[in-house]
C-alpha positions, 0 to 999 in steps of 0.5 A, a space after each residue: 737503356 741509355 746511360 746517365 751522367 753523374 750530374 743527372 744521377 745526383 740531381 735525381 737523388 736530390 730531387 727524390 729526397 727533397 720531394 719526399 721530405 717536403 711532403 711530410 707533416 709539418 713541412 711544405 705540402 703532402 702533394 709533393 708525395 705524388 711525384 717524389 718517386 719520379 726522379 728515382 724511377 727515371 734513374 732506375 729505368 736507365 741504370 743498372 740494378 746494383 747501382 740503383 740499389 746503392 744509390 737507393 740506400 743514400 736516397 732513402 736515408 736522406 729522404 727520411 732524414 729530411 722528414 724525421 729531422 726532429 729525431 736528432 733533437 730527440 737524441 740530443 735531449 733524451 740521451 744527452 750524448 752531445 750533438 756530434 755523437 747524436 748526429 752520428 747515431 742519427 745518420 747510422 740509423 737512417 742508413 740502416 733502418 731506412 736506406 738499407 731496408 728501403 733499398 729493397 724497393 730500389 733493387 726490385 724496381 731496377 731488375 724490373 726495368 732491366 727485364 722490360 726490354 727483354 719482355 718487349 720482344 714477346 707477344 702483346 698478351 704476355 707483355 700486358 700480364 707482365 706490366 700488370 703484375 709489375 705495376 701491382 707489385 710496385 704498390 704492394 712492395 712499398 706497402 709491405 716494406 712500410 709495414 714490416 719496417 715498423 715491426 723491426 723498429 717500431 719507433 720509425 713506424 711514425 713516417 708513412 706516406 698516407 699520414 702525409 695527407 692528415 690535413 685533408 680528411 676528404 682524401 682519407 676515406 680510402 684508408 678505412 677500406 685499405 688501411 694505412 699501409 695499402 693506402 701508402 701503396 696507392 700513393 706510390 702507384 700514382 707516382 709510378 703511373 705519373 712517371 710513365 705518363 710523363 715519359 710518354 709525354 716526353 717521347 711525344 715532344 721528341 717526335 717519337 709518336 703516340 705509339 709510346 702510350 700504346 705500349 703495355 709497359 706504359 699503358 697499364 701503369 697509366 690505366 692503373 693510376 687512373 683507376 686508383 684516382 677514381 677509387 680515392 675519389 669514389 670513396 671520398 664522395 661516398 664517405 658517410 662516417 659519423 658527424 658531430 652529432 654522432 658522438 658518444 652519448 655523454 653529457 656536454 663537456 663530460 670529458 676534459 683533457 689537461 695539457 700542463 706543459 711540464 718542462 722536461 728538466 723538472 719532470 723527474 726531479 723529486 723536488 718538483 713532484 709536489 709542484 707538478 701535481 699541484 699544477 695538474 690539480 689546479 688546472 683541473 679544479 679551475 677549468 672543469 665545468 658543471 658536466 665534467 665527470 671524466 678528466 684526462 692527464 697525459 702520459 707520466 703526469 704522475 711521476 710517483 707510484 700511485 699504489 705506494 702510500 705517501 703524501 703525494 698519493 694521499 693528495 691525489 686520492 683526496 682530490 678526486 674524491 673532493 672533485 667527484 671525478 673519474 681521473 685517467 692519468 699516466 704514471 709509472 707502476 710496479 708489480 712484484 717484490 724486490 728484487 724481482 720488480 716489474 715496471 710498467 708505463 701505465 694509465 691509472 683509473 682513479 675514481 673518487 678516491 680509489 684506484 679502480 683499474 690500470 692500463 699498461 703499455 703493450 708496445 714499448 719503444 726500444 732504447 727508450 723504454 727498454 733495452 732489446 740488446 743485453 750487451 748494451 744494457 749497462 750503457 742503457 742503464 747509465 743513460 736512461 736510468 736503472 728502470 726499464 719497462 715491461 710490456 703487458 698484453 692483457 689490457 681490457 677496455 675501461 668502463 667510465 660512467 656510460 662510456 667504454 674507453 679504449 686506450 693507448 700510450 704514446 707511440 702505440 698510436 702508430 700500430 694500426 692492429 693494436 688500435 683496432 683492438 682498442 677500438 673494437 668495443 669502445 666508444 672512443 680512443 684516448 692516447 696519452 702521451 708526452 711529446 716534449 722530447 720531440 721538441 717544437 718540431 715536425 715530430 709532434 705533428 707527425 704523431 698527431 697525423 698517426 692519430 688522424 689515421 687511427 680515427 679514420 681506419 676505425 671510424 671512431 673518435 680519438 682524443 690525444 692528451 699530451 703534456 706538451 701538445 699537440 693535444 687534439 679531438 679528432 672525428 671519425 672522418 679524420 677532422 681535427 675538431 679541437 687542438 691545444 698547440 705545442 708548448 702551451 698550457 690549457 684544457 679542452 672538452 669532449 664531446 
């Protein structure tokens, strides 16, 4: 292995981080993700595994930091701890949950490259097997890291390589067969294949001959990359998902989603509660059409407890009765008696003046909806507030008129297994969210990208209804049929 100078090492690190960040939703182009690994692989193939791993910590922290820059805005706006403290927390989280965790990938590849030279002295049959297992392991390792990273800290599960292609539905049918994380592994496999193809081409230019391409360590990854490309192309060409005429059998404009864009500084101040409710009711009554029977309001559109008697509750129930609609609206719920209350982030089904069903969020966001570390609870309570939510895992599909609706709240859309359960016996999925804390950044776009993947994976329609946007109607093919931009107020209809 030839040694690399510090200049080349820094250049490889910067190139990998920049290419990955440029691929993320809301950035430049997802096609940069087809080559983002090449500079890092070049470094790993020429350096020691330990040095590659240490460099990997900073490379992956920087790469995901560029893609998830919006999280810094979230820390500042939600926790109100100031820019310096928020930036320190942001960098620390990147180093631990992206850098340190993803450095496992760099460590494994570093050892693999180190042993290629020793294996090259063995017989060709063994070299082909070693190259094949190594190539497959690259894709599976990335897929596994991406999957289990989300289990450790769910909020960061939003940034997956396959979601980068959300704007290109013709490339997404493979997701319905492989799932989100294995599809990310395929993209990484293409990176690995392209790296070996470029290495062989560089050898040709240096006069080392075509024999380089016949070496198993290079030939097998290139063949695997061609096979992956053909697989993606074949699934795209043969895709036969539902089209616009295959929507649930509902009357025209039966479902209306309302995006009210309520400012964060107003949302939880009691003096604005009546004004906010009036805004939602006015938008609904003014814009609903003759066929509209189901109305969707986003996460925490209701900032009061609908089961508690009071003027706000009476106005809400009277409104649904007068309008003759079924309302699905996000809001807080409590159960139990003092001092043993349990609080839920919920969606209420209110039909013509009666609360008929409640969906309660199952997958909560750590340090935003609950504190997973008891020692930090006093600080959490001081910053977020007295209440922390409980999770609920016994939800059922809601039946509204002739439509069975599967539901999710906020970042539940980032969990493929949960959304698969919601889609199993429903006509379509509705995700209720309030992304105003993401700001006008790539965060809202990344959240939308996760819902495109859920639509493709489950071959079902997905409606995203978001307070601040981006609200959307997404087809089972991953096509974004309708949207309401971030930071606007409006309504949209389905089907």
